C-alpha positions as CSV (number, residue, x, y, z in Angstrom):
1,X,130.5,80.0,150.6
2,X,133.4,77.4,151.4
3,X,132.6,73.8,151.1
4,X,131.9,71.3,154.0
5,X,135.5,70.1,154.0
6,X,136.8,73.5,153.7
7,X,134.9,74.6,156.8
8,X,136.2,71.6,158.7
9,X,139.7,72.4,157.9
10,X,139.0,76.1,159.0
11,X,137.6,74.9,162.4
12,X,140.9,72.9,162.8
13,X,143.0,76.1,162.3
14,X,140.9,78.3,164.1
15,X,142.1,80.8,167.2
16,X,140.1,79.8,170.4
17,X,139.6,83.5,171.1
18,X,138.4,85.1,167.9
19,X,137.3,81.7,166.7
20,X,138.6,82.5,163.0
21,X,141.4,81.1,161.0
22,X,144.8,82.2,162.7
23,X,146.3,85.5,161.8
24,X,150.0,85.4,162.2
25,X,149.8,82.5,164.6
26,X,152.0,82.0,167.8
27,X,152.6,79.5,170.5
28,X,152.5,79.8,174.1
29,X,154.8,77.9,176.8
30,X,152.0,75.5,177.4
31,X,151.8,74.7,173.7
32,X,148.4,76.3,172.7
33,X,148.3,78.5,169.6
34,X,146.6,82.2,169.2
35,X,146.6,84.9,166.8
36,X,149.2,87.1,168.1
37,X,146.9,90.0,168.2
38,X,144.3,88.1,170.0
39,X,146.5,87.0,172.9
40,X,148.2,90.2,173.2
41,X,145.0,92.1,173.8
42,X,144.0,89.2,176.0
43,X,147.1,89.5,178.3
44,X,146.8,93.3,178.4
45,X,143.8,93.0,180.4
46,X,144.3,89.6,182.1
47,X,146.2,89.7,185.2
48,X,147.7,87.1,186.3
49,X,148.8,85.8,183.0
50,X,147.2,82.5,182.0
51,X,146.2,80.4,179.1
52,X,143.0,81.1,177.7
53,X,142.6,77.1,176.9
54,X,144.2,75.4,179.8
55,X,144.2,78.2,182.3
56,X,147.9,77.5,183.2
57,X,149.4,80.6,185.0
58,X,152.3,82.6,184.3
59,X,154.3,84.5,186.8
60,X,155.6,86.6,183.9
61,X,154.3,87.6,180.6
62,X,155.5,84.7,178.3
63,X,157.4,85.5,175.2
64,X,155.6,84.5,172.1
65,X,157.1,82.5,169.3
66,X,156.0,82.4,165.8
67,X,154.8,78.8,164.7
68,X,156.2,78.6,161.2
69,X,154.6,75.5,160.2
70,X,151.2,76.4,161.4
71,X,151.8,80.0,159.5
72,X,152.5,78.4,156.3
73,X,149.5,76.0,156.5
74,X,147.2,78.6,157.4
75,X,148.3,80.7,154.4
76,X,147.8,77.9,152.3
77,X,144.2,77.2,153.8
78,X,143.6,80.8,153.3
79,X,144.5,80.8,149.5
80,X,142.3,77.7,149.0
81,X,139.4,79.5,150.6
82,X,139.7,82.8,148.3
83,X,140.0,80.7,145.2
84,X,137.0,78.7,145.8
85,X,135.0,82.0,146.9
86,X,136.0,83.8,143.5
87,X,133.6,83.1,140.5
88,X,135.1,81.4,137.5
89,X,135.1,83.5,134.4
90,X,131.7,83.2,132.4
91,X,130.8,84.2,128.8
92,X,131.4,87.9,128.2
93,X,133.4,88.4,131.3
94,X,137.4,89.1,131.3
95,X,139.4,86.1,132.4
96,X,142.6,86.4,134.6
97,X,145.5,86.2,132.6
98,X,147.5,84.5,135.4
99,X,145.2,81.6,136.4
100,X,146.4,78.4,135.1
101,X,143.8,75.6,134.6
102,X,140.3,77.0,135.7
103,X,140.5,80.6,135.0
104,X,139.0,83.3,137.5
105,X,137.2,86.3,136.6
106,X,139.5,89.3,136.6
107,X,138.5,92.2,138.9
108,X,141.4,94.7,137.6
109,X,143.5,95.3,134.5
110,X,146.8,97.0,134.8
111,X,147.8,99.4,131.9
112,X,151.6,99.0,132.7
113,X,151.6,95.3,132.8
114,X,148.9,95.1,130.0
115,X,147.5,92.1,132.4
116,X,144.1,91.5,133.9
117,X,144.0,90.0,137.6
118,X,141.7,88.2,139.7
119,X,141.5,89.0,143.0
120,X,144.3,86.5,144.3
121,X,146.5,87.5,141.7
122,X,145.8,91.4,142.3
123,X,147.4,91.0,145.9
124,X,150.9,92.1,144.9
125,X,149.7,95.1,143.3
126,X,148.1,96.1,146.6
127,X,151.0,95.5,148.5
128,X,154.2,96.2,146.5
129,X,155.3,99.7,146.6
130,X,156.6,99.8,143.3
131,X,153.3,98.1,141.9
132,X,151.1,100.3,143.7
133,X,151.9,103.3,141.2
134,X,150.7,101.1,138.2
135,X,147.4,102.4,136.8
136,X,144.6,100.1,137.2
137,X,141.2,100.2,135.5
138,X,138.3,98.1,135.1
139,X,138.6,94.8,133.5
140,X,139.4,94.6,130.1
141,X,140.3,92.0,127.6
142,X,142.9,92.6,124.8
143,X,144.9,95.1,126.4
144,X,147.4,95.5,123.8
145,X,144.7,96.6,121.5
146,X,143.5,99.2,123.5
147,X,146.8,101.1,123.7
148,X,147.7,103.6,121.1
149,X,150.5,102.2,119.3
150,X,152.3,105.6,119.0
151,X,152.1,106.9,122.2
152,X,151.4,103.7,124.2
153,X,148.3,105.4,126.0
154,X,145.1,103.9,126.5
155,X,142.6,104.5,123.6
156,X,139.7,106.8,125.4
157,X,138.6,109.0,122.7
158,X,137.2,108.6,119.1
159,X,138.0,110.9,116.3
160,X,134.7,111.6,114.2
161,X,136.6,112.9,111.2
162,X,138.7,109.8,110.7
163,X,136.5,107.4,112.7
164,X,139.1,105.8,114.7
165,X,139.9,105.3,118.3
166,X,142.6,107.9,119.7
167,X,144.5,108.6,122.8
168,X,144.8,112.0,124.7
169,X,148.2,112.7,123.1
170,X,146.8,111.9,119.4
171,X,144.3,114.7,120.1
172,X,147.4,117.2,120.4
173,X,149.2,116.0,117.4
174,X,147.7,114.1,114.4
175,X,144.1,114.7,115.2
176,X,144.5,118.1,116.8
177,X,142.0,119.9,114.4
178,X,139.6,116.9,114.4
179,X,136.4,116.8,116.4
180,X,136.9,114.2,119.0
181,X,134.4,112.8,121.7
182,X,134.7,110.5,124.5
183,X,134.4,106.7,123.6
184,X,131.1,106.5,125.7
185,X,129.5,109.5,123.9
186,X,130.3,108.0,120.5
187,X,129.1,104.4,121.6
188,X,125.6,105.7,122.8
189,X,125.2,107.5,119.3
190,X,126.0,104.6,117.4
191,X,124.1,102.3,119.6
192,X,120.9,104.6,118.8
193,X,121.8,104.2,115.1
194,X,122.2,100.4,115.7
195,X,118.7,100.4,117.3
196,X,117.2,101.8,114.1
197,X,119.0,99.1,111.9
198,X,117.8,96.4,114.3
199,X,114.0,97.7,113.8
200,X,114.5,98.1,109.8
201,X,116.3,94.8,108.9
202,X,113.4,92.4,110.3
203,X,111.0,94.6,108.3
204,X,112.9,94.3,105.4
205,X,113.1,90.5,105.7
206,X,109.2,90.2,106.0
207,X,108.9,92.2,103.0
208,X,110.8,90.0,101.1
209,X,109.1,87.0,102.5
210,X,106.0,88.4,101.4
211,X,107.3,88.9,97.9
212,X,108.3,85.4,97.8
213,X,104.7,84.5,98.5
214,X,103.4,87.0,95.9
215,X,105.6,85.0,93.4
216,X,104.2,81.8,94.6
217,X,100.8,82.9,94.3
218,X,101.2,84.2,90.9
219,X,102.9,80.8,89.8
220,X,100.1,79.0,91.5
221,X,97.5,81.1,89.5
222,X,99.3,80.4,86.1
223,X,99.6,76.6,87.2
224,X,95.7,76.7,87.6
225,X,95.3,77.7,83.9
226,X,97.5,75.1,83.0
227,X,95.1,72.6,84.7
228,X,92.1,74.0,82.9
229,X,93.9,73.9,79.6
230,X,94.3,70.3,79.7
231,X,90.4,70.0,79.7
232,X,90.1,71.7,76.6
233,X,89.3,69.7,73.2
234,X,91.7,69.0,70.7
235,X,91.5,72.4,68.7
236,X,93.2,74.1,71.6
237,X,96.0,71.8,72.4
238,X,98.4,73.8,70.5
239,X,97.5,77.0,72.7
240,X,98.0,74.9,75.8
241,X,101.5,73.6,74.7
242,X,102.5,77.1,74.1
243,X,101.4,78.3,77.2
244,X,102.9,75.5,79.2
245,X,106.1,76.1,77.5
246,X,105.9,80.0,78.2
247,X,105.2,79.1,81.6
248,X,108.2,76.9,82.1
249,X,110.6,79.6,80.6
250,X,109.1,82.2,82.9
251,X,109.5,79.8,85.9
252,X,113.1,78.9,85.0
253,X,114.3,82.1,83.9
254,X,112.7,84.9,85.9
255,X,110.5,83.5,88.8
256,X,113.2,81.2,90.3
257,X,115.9,83.7,89.6
258,X,113.7,86.2,91.8
259,X,113.1,83.8,94.4
260,X,116.6,82.9,94.5
261,X,117.7,86.2,94.9
262,X,115.1,87.2,97.5
263,X,116.3,84.1,99.5
264,X,119.9,85.4,99.3
265,X,119.0,88.9,100.6
266,X,117.2,87.3,103.4
267,X,120.0,85.2,104.2
268,X,122.4,88.3,104.3
269,X,119.8,90.2,106.3
270,X,119.2,87.6,108.9
271,X,123.1,87.3,109.1
272,X,123.2,91.2,109.5
273,X,120.2,91.0,112.0
274,X,122.3,88.5,114.1
275,X,125.4,90.5,113.8
276,X,123.3,93.8,115.0
277,X,121.8,91.8,117.8
278,X,125.1,90.7,119.1
279,X,126.6,94.0,118.7
280,X,123.7,95.7,120.5
281,X,124.6,93.4,123.6
282,X,128.1,94.7,123.6
283,X,128.9,97.0,126.5
284,X,132.6,97.6,125.6
285,X,132.8,100.8,124.0
286,X,136.0,100.2,122.1
287,X,135.0,96.7,120.7
288,X,131.5,98.2,119.9
289,X,132.7,101.2,117.9
290,X,135.5,99.0,116.1
291,X,132.8,96.4,115.1
292,X,130.2,99.0,114.0
293,X,132.4,100.3,111.2
294,X,131.8,96.7,109.6
295,X,127.8,97.2,110.2
296,X,127.7,100.9,108.7
297,X,126.9,100.0,105.2
298,X,123.9,97.7,105.1
299,X,124.4,94.7,102.5
300,X,123.4,95.6,98.8
301,X,119.6,94.8,98.2
302,X,117.4,95.4,95.2
303,X,114.3,97.6,95.6
304,X,111.8,95.1,95.3
305,X,108.6,97.5,95.0
306,X,109.6,97.9,91.3
307,X,109.4,94.4,90.6
308,X,105.9,93.5,89.4
309,X,105.4,89.7,90.2
310,X,101.6,89.8,89.6
311,X,100.1,87.3,87.2
312,X,99.9,88.7,83.7
313,X,96.7,90.4,82.7
314,X,95.9,87.8,79.9
315,X,95.2,85.4,83.0
316,X,91.9,87.4,83.5
317,X,91.2,87.6,79.9
318,X,91.8,83.8,79.4
319,X,88.9,82.9,81.8
320,X,86.6,85.3,80.3
321,X,87.5,83.7,76.9
322,X,87.1,80.2,78.1
323,X,83.6,80.9,79.5
324,X,82.6,82.5,76.2
325,X,84.1,79.6,74.5
326,X,82.1,77.1,76.5
327,X,78.9,79.1,75.5
328,X,79.9,79.2,71.8
329,X,80.5,75.4,71.6
330,X,77.2,74.5,72.9
331,X,75.3,76.7,70.5
332,X,73.7,75.7,67.0
333,X,76.3,76.8,64.5
334,X,74.6,75.5,61.4
335,X,73.8,79.1,60.2
336,X,76.6,81.3,61.1
337,X,76.9,85.0,60.1
338,X,80.8,86.2,60.4
339,X,81.2,89.6,62.2
340,X,83.8,91.7,60.1
341,X,85.2,93.7,63.2
342,X,86.2,90.3,64.8
343,X,86.9,88.2,61.7
344,X,90.6,86.9,61.3
345,X,92.6,89.5,59.2
346,X,93.2,87.0,56.4
347,X,89.3,86.2,56.2
348,X,87.2,89.0,54.3
349,X,83.4,88.0,54.8
350,X,81.0,88.6,52.1
351,X,78.3,91.1,52.2
352,X,75.8,88.7,53.7
353,X,78.2,87.6,56.3
354,X,77.5,84.0,55.0
355,X,80.8,83.4,53.3
356,X,84.4,84.3,53.4
357,X,87.7,84.4,51.3
358,X,91.2,85.0,52.2
359,X,92.8,88.1,51.7
360,X,94.4,91.0,53.7
361,X,92.0,92.3,56.0
362,X,91.3,95.9,56.7
363,X,92.8,97.8,59.4
364,X,90.3,97.7,62.5
365,X,89.6,100.7,64.7
366,X,91.1,101.3,68.0
367,X,88.9,100.5,70.7
368,X,88.7,102.7,73.8
369,X,87.6,100.2,76.4
370,X,89.5,100.0,79.7
371,X,91.9,96.8,79.7
372,X,90.7,95.9,83.0
373,X,87.0,95.8,82.5
374,X,86.4,95.3,78.5
375,X,82.9,95.1,77.3
376,X,81.8,93.2,74.1
377,X,78.9,94.8,72.1
378,X,77.1,93.4,69.1
379,X,76.9,97.2,67.4
380,X,79.4,96.9,64.7
381,X,79.5,100.8,64.7
382,X,80.9,100.9,68.2
383,X,84.8,100.3,69.1
384,X,85.1,97.1,70.9
385,X,87.7,95.3,72.9
386,X,87.9,91.5,72.2
387,X,89.4,88.5,73.9
388,X,91.4,85.9,72.0
389,X,88.5,84.3,70.6
390,X,86.8,85.8,67.4
391,X,83.7,83.8,68.0
392,X,82.4,86.0,70.7
393,X,79.7,87.8,68.7
394,X,78.5,85.2,66.3
395,X,74.7,85.7,65.3
396,X,72.8,82.6,65.2
397,X,69.7,81.4,63.4
398,X,66.7,80.6,65.2
399,X,66.1,77.3,62.9
400,X,68.4,75.1,61.0
401,X,67.6,74.0,57.4
402,X,66.8,70.5,56.8
403,X,69.5,68.4,55.3
404,X,72.3,70.6,55.9
405,X,75.4,69.8,58.1
406,X,76.5,71.7,61.1
407,X,79.2,74.1,60.3
408,X,82.7,72.7,61.8
409,X,84.6,75.3,63.9
410,X,88.4,75.4,62.8
411,X,91.6,76.9,64.5
412,X,91.4,79.6,61.7
413,X,87.9,80.6,62.9
414,X,88.9,81.5,66.5
415,X,92.4,82.8,65.4
416,X,93.6,85.6,67.5
417,X,93.0,88.9,65.5
418,X,96.6,90.0,64.8
419,X,95.9,93.5,63.3
420,X,93.6,94.3,66.5
421,X,95.3,96.5,68.9
422,X,93.2,97.6,72.0
423,X,94.3,101.2,73.5
424,X,95.1,99.3,76.9
425,X,98.1,97.8,74.8
426,X,98.5,99.9,71.8
427,X,101.5,97.8,71.0
428,X,103.0,98.8,74.4
429,X,105.0,96.3,76.5
430,X,105.5,97.5,80.2
431,X,109.4,96.5,79.9
432,X,110.0,96.8,76.1
433,X,108.1,100.2,75.5
434,X,106.2,100.7,72.2
435,X,106.4,98.0,69.5
436,X,107.1,100.2,66.6
437,X,106.4,97.3,64.0
438,X,102.9,96.5,65.6
439,X,101.9,100.1,66.2
440,X,98.6,101.5,65.0
441,X,99.2,104.0,62.2
442,X,97.1,107.0,63.7
443,X,99.0,106.2,66.8
444,X,102.3,106.4,65.0
445,X,101.2,109.7,63.2
446,X,100.3,111.2,66.6
447,X,103.6,110.5,68.0
448,X,105.5,111.8,65.1
449,X,103.4,115.1,65.2
450,X,104.5,115.4,68.9
451,X,108.0,114.9,67.9
452,X,108.3,111.7,70.2
453,X,111.4,109.6,68.9
454,X,111.8,106.2,68.5
455,X,113.9,106.0,71.6
456,X,111.5,107.5,73.8
457,X,108.8,105.0,72.4
458,X,111.0,102.1,73.4
459,X,112.4,103.8,76.7
460,X,110.6,102.0,79.6
461,X,109.9,104.8,81.9
462,X,109.0,107.5,78.9
463,X,106.6,104.9,77.0
464,X,104.9,104.3,80.5
465,X,104.2,108.1,80.8
466,X,102.8,108.1,77.2
467,X,100.7,105.2,77.6
468,X,99.4,106.4,80.9
469,X,98.5,109.8,79.3
470,X,96.7,108.1,76.3
471,X,94.8,105.9,78.8
472,X,93.7,108.9,81.1
473,X,92.7,111.0,78.3
474,X,90.2,108.3,77.2
475,X,91.7,106.6,74.3
476,X,93.3,107.6,70.9
477,X,90.5,109.6,69.5
478,X,90.0,111.5,73.0
479,X,93.6,112.4,72.9
480,X,93.5,113.6,69.1
481,X,90.6,115.7,70.0
482,X,92.4,117.2,73.0
483,X,95.5,118.2,71.0
484,X,93.4,119.8,68.2
485,X,91.9,121.8,70.9
486,X,95.0,122.8,72.6
487,X,97.2,123.2,69.4
488,X,100.2,122.9,71.4
489,X,103.0,120.2,71.7
490,X,103.9,121.0,75.4
491,X,101.2,119.1,76.8
492,X,103.4,115.9,76.5
C-alpha cells in the first residue's frame, strides 16, 4: 500500500467521476478536469450536457482539450506509486539490472537483452512492438553465464557423459550421441545425492568427536598411572621416570598428531556440511549443478576404525602388579624361598631356594594363559603368566629366627624376567609383527616347519593372523599337537 503522503497526492489528482487517479486527463470549458473516458461516457447518457462538478450547462457537446501539465504530473505520480509498491530485492532474489540506487526485485529476464527487469522497467517490452518479440523467462541472475558460448542459446539441458550444461543445438552437434536430460531432472537426482551426503557428514563428524574423546580418555588413564607411580617408594623411581618419559613421547608424537588430524578432518567436514546445506537450499537448477561438481568427491579422510587408541594392555597389568606389590612389601621377608619359574634370568637359585648366584638362567616354558585374564599359580609344574614383578609367588616362613635381620628387596629381585614370553605376546607387536630376536625357540621352529618367512612374520596383517591362530588354538603346545594330528601345512 502507498504511504499517507502518497494517498494525499492521489486525492489531489483524482477524477471526480471514477474517484481514481486521472487517466488521460482532459479539461472542460468550465475549467474542471476529468478522465477522457469518464467524461465521454458521462455525456453519452447525459442530456443536456453539463459539468458533473459545477453543473454548468453546455448547449452543444464541448470539445475536450488535453491538460498537458496535469498529464505529466499524473504520470510522475503513477511511476512513484508503482516504485513504492514494488518490493526491494532480498537475499536470494534476482535484482533489476536497470534500477539505480535501491534495486527492485526483477519480475522477468530477457534472453535477447540479457537483462533482468523489474515491473517498471519491464513496461517497454510490453509496449514496443520490436521488444515484444524478445523471449522473456523467469528472473535469472548472471544471464551471460546461462547462455551457450557457441550457439548463444539458453543452457536448458545437461549432458551426463561430460557432466556439463548444454543447449538444444549442442545436442545436435558435439553431444549428439550423449545421454542428455533436462536441467530439472538432473537437479532432482543430484539433490537426492546431496541429501545422502548431508546425512552422512554429521555422522562422520560425530564419529571423529567420539574418537577424540577415546584418545583423551586413554590419555587420562595413562595419566592416572603416572599419579600412582609418584606414590611408590624409591626402588620404583626409575620405573616411574621411564613411564613418564614414554607417556610424554606418546603424547607428543602419536596422540597429539591423531587429535590434530581428527580436528582438521572435523573442520573440513564442517565446512563441507555448510556447503552442502547452502547448496541444498539452492533452487536454481544451473547454479546447483555447476556447484555440485565441486562437492562430488568428499574431502580425503582416514578410516579411523582401524586406529586403536585404547590404553595399552600393560595398564591393567600394572594395577594388578601394584596390588600384589603392596601385599608383598607388607609381608615378613626374613626367610625367602626363591621360585625358579619367576626368578630373574641372571639369578640361579640353589636347590633349597635360599641362595642364588649369577648366571644365565634356563629358558622358561611358554605359558598358555589368556593375556586378558592371567592367573598366578604356586605349582611349579604348571605353565604360568606373571606380571612385571618376580615376587608374586614368594613362600614365607611362619616364624623368624632370632638375631637374623630381615632380607632387603632390591631392584634385581623384582626385575622383569626378560627371557619369559607369554603366548599372548609371543614376541608379537600389533604394529611391528613378531620380534625375531626375542622369539621363543620352539615357536620359531614351528614357523620354520610351516615355511613362514621372516617377511610374513614382520608383516602387520599376516603376523596378526598367525598370532590369533595360536591364541585361538590354546597356545603353543596345543598348536603343535594339532599340527602333528593333521600332518599338513595347509592349515596355515
